C-alpha angles and dihedrals in degrees: 000000000000127000120253130210111221141190102297090063111131096182092248090158096217089116091055092053096049101042109112095204100040092238095143121089152237090037129187092272097051126093096237094053099098096047099040118131093183138020123228132209121219104230091202094057101034113109093199092241095143095220090126092052091050093056101039108116095205101040094243097144124087140163106263093244089050101052114130112253093250091057102038088108090067090077087067092041091057092046091049093052090063096038089056088053091050092248 
């Protein structure tokens, strides 16, 4: 099950830098990077390593099955971000 970035995300980008499979967007080479208010994890690419969760300064990253009830909808938000981009 993929990891999901939820509401407390502050777009710190440490998760982008540590991800071994580049499944977190927007990344530094993407147009939206400088203006991003939140990062998103592509569930189809995530390898469930947890590296992103371990470096998140605001504890905004959860395994999809462990999302707090109030943030469960963020699983869909992360998926939608990539669907809208055709990924």
